[in-house]
DRENMI-616241 format. One record per residue: residue in one letter; x, y, z of N, C-alpha, C, O in turn. Coordinates in steps of 0.05 Angstrom, whole numbers, plus 32768, in hexadecimal, padded with zeros to 4 digits. Example, Ala and Ser with C-alpha at 12.3 -4.5 7.8 and 13.67 -1.06 7.14 Angstrom:
A81087F8E809C80F67FA6809C81087FBE809C811D7FBE80A9S81017FD3808E81117FEB808F81028001809D810C801780A1
***
This chain:
M82027F5680BA81E37F5180C381D37F3E80C281CE7F3A80AAT81C77F2E80D081B77F1580CA819C7F1880C481937F2E80CBW818B7F0880B9816B7F0D80B9815E7F0C80CC81467F1180CCI816A7F0380E481577F07810181627F20810D81547F2C811DY81777F28810681757F4E810F816E7F5A80FE81707F718105L81627F5880E1814F7F6380D481317F6080DE811F7F7080E3T81327F4A80DE81197F4580F0810C7F50810680F47F558107L81217F54811E811D7F63812E811B7F828128810C7F918134F81287F898117812B7FAA8119810F7FA8810080FE7FB980FBV81117F9B80FA80EE7FA380E880D87FA6810180CE7FBB8109F80D47F8D810A80C17F98811C80C47FA8813780B07FB28142A80DD7FAB814180E67FC1814D80DA7FDE814980CD7FEF8156T80E57FDB813080DA7FF9812680BC7FFF811E80B28016811CF80AD7FE4811A80917FEB811980857FED813580717FFB8135R808A7FE5814B80887FE48169808D80098173807F80198180L80A58009816780AF802A8171809A803781608086803D816DT8098803B814D8087804D81408072805381448069806B8145R8061803981488046803A814F8043804A817180318057817BL80588044817B805E8052819C805E807181998054808281A8I806C80768181806F8094817E805480A5817D804A80B6818CV804D80978162803280A28156801B80A5815D800D80B9815BF80108082816C8003808181717FEF807B818D7FD78078818FD8006807981A17FF8806681B97FFC807A81CF800E808B81D1K7FE4807481E07FDF808F81F67FF4809982047FF780B1820BI80068081820980238082821C803280988219803E80A2822CT803280A381FB804380B381F6803980D481E7804480E581D9V801F80CF81F1800D80EB81E38023810281F38025811981EBF802E80FA82068040811D8209804D812681F78051813D81F0I8057810C81EC8070811781D08066812B81C6806D814281CAR804A812281AF803E812881A6802B814181AA802181508198K8029814381C48013815C81C4801F818081CC8013819181DAP8037818281C18044819881BA804281A081A4804881B7819DF8039818B8195803F8190817980248186816B8026818B8153H8007817681727FF28174816B7FE0817A817F7FE4817C8197K7FC9817F81727FB1818A817D7F97817581707F9281718158I7F8B816A81857F758159817B7F57816681787F4D816C818EV7F4A816A81667F36817D81637F1D8167815D7F1C8156814BE7F0B816B81707EEC815F81697ED8816D81647ECE817E8173D7ECF8168814A7EB8817681417EA1816481387EA5814C8135Q7E88817181347E6F8160812D7E6B8163810E7E7081798102D7E62814D81007E5F814480E27E42814B80E17E36815380F6E7E38814980CC7E17815880C37E07814C80DC7DF7815880EAE7E0F812E80DE7DFB811980E77E01811A81077DF4810E8118G7E148127810B7E168126812F7E22811881427E1F8115815AN7E3A810C81277E4880FB81317E62810981397E67811C812AT7E738106814A7E8B810C81507E9F810981437E9D80F1813EV7EB4811181377ECB810E811C7EDB812781327ED5813B813ET7EFB8111812E7F0B811D813F7F218115812F7F2380FF8125Y7F38812E81297F4E812B811B7F60814081207F5C81578129L7F77813381187F8B814081227F97815F81137F98816180FBE7FA0817481267FAB818F811A7FC2818A81257FC8817D8139I7FD0819581147FF681A081107FF381B281187FE181C0810EK800881C08136800F81E1813B802081E18133802D81D08129G802381FB81378039820E81368043820F8117803682028107K8059821E81108066822180FB8085821780FE809082128114G8091821480E680B1821280E880B181F880F080A181E780E9L80C781F5810280D581D4810B80B981D1811A80AD81BD8111R80AC81DD812C809481CC813D808281C48129807A81AD812AR807781D58112806681C58105807981AC80F9807381958101W808C81AF80EA8098819B80E38098817C80F18092816680E6I809F8182810A80A2816B811B80858162811D807F814A8121G80718176811B80538167811F804E815A810F804581448114E8050816380F4804B814F80D38064813780D68063812180CBL8077813F80E28086811F80E18076810980F5807780F180F2L80688116810A806B81048124804480FD811E803680EF812CS803D810B81098019810680FA802180EF80E5801080E080DEC803C80ED80DB804380D380C3804C80BA80D3805F80BA80E2Y803E80A580CD8047808D80D48062808680C48075807B80CFW8061808D80A68079807C8097808E809E80A080A58095809BC809180B280A780A580BA80AB80AE80B980C780C680BB80C9T80A080B780DE80A880AE80F580B2809480F380C3808F8104G80AA808180E180B7806280DD80DA806180D880EB805380E2I80DB807880C280F3807C80B88106808D80D4811C808480D8W8100809A80DD810C80A580F4811D80898109813480878113C8103807781088102806881248115805781188125804E8128A8117805081008124803C80F38149803F80F6815C803280FDV8142805B80EB8162806A80EF816F805E810B8180804D8110G815F8071811A8169806D813A8167805181488174804E815CI815A803C813E816180248147817D8017813C8190800E8148Y8178801B811F81968013811681AB8021812081BD80148128F81AE803C812181C4803B812781C88043814581DE804D814CS81B2803F815881C08035817681C38017817B81CD800C818FY81B8800A816581C87FF2816181E87FEA815E81F97FDB8167V81E5800181488210800381408218800D8155822C8002815EA820C8027816882228039817D821E8027819282338024819EV82078016819D820D800B81B881FA7FEF81BA81E77FEC81C9P82037FD981A781F67FC381A581F07FB781C281D97FB081C8H82037FB581D081FC7FAE81E881E27FBE81FD81D97FB88214I81DF7FCA81F381C17FDD81FE81AF7FDB81EF819A7FD381FBA81AB7FDF81D481A27FDD81BE818C7FC481B881747FC481B8I81A27FAB81B481917F9281BB81867F8C81CB81807F7581C6P817E7F9181DC81637F8D81F9814F7F9B81EF813A7F8F81ECV81517FB881E6813F7FC981E281357FBC81C8811F7FB081C9I813E7FBC81B781377FBA819881267F93819E81107F8C8197T81387F8781AA81247F6781B181077F7081C380F47F6081C5I81067F8981D080EC7F8381E480E37F9681CD80CD7F8D81C7L80E57FA781C280CB7FB281AB80CC7F9F819880B87FA4818AA80D77F8B818E80D37F7C817D80C27F6A818480B07F658174I80C47F5C81A080AF7F4F81A9808B7F5B81AC80787F4D81A9A808C7F7081B080777F8781B880717F858196805A7F7E8190G80847F8A818480787F95816E80697F74816080527F758156C80767F5F8162806A7F45815C80517F42816980407F3B8159A80487F46818380327F438192801E7F57818F80077F508197G80217F6C818580077F83817480097F74815B7FF37F6E8153I80187F6E814F800A7F60812F7FFD7F4A81377FEB7F428129I80057F3D814C7FF17F20814D7FDC7F2D81597FC97F2A8149E7FD47F3C816F7FC07F4781797FAA7F4C81677F937F428169S7FB87F64814C7FA27F6981397F9D7F59812C7F8D7F62811CF7FA27F4181277F967F24811E7F807F1281287F717F01811FM7F867F20813F7F757F0F81557F5D7F1D815A7F507F11816BK7F527F3381537F3E7F4581507F2E7F4681387F1C7F578136
***
């Protein structure tokens, strides 16, 4: 593996993890495991927090999907093994995710 592939994998893992854990477009993945709760603080401000649903496997998946670090490890595993198993399919997907990841990082510096 070259440093170029490693760089692609890092940015692709970053983007895929953010996509799963934070993006609105993937809320359908998290919805069976998470409940968004809104509450009022003492000053009348609305405070939003995440509540994990269920027990057992459902709760475990909910915890996983709420943890950026945990989800990131599984995304890295998936990206690497997809590259090993089907590189002709994985490389275009990894490249697109890496480009999007770099764009996201650049955008965060521009704000």
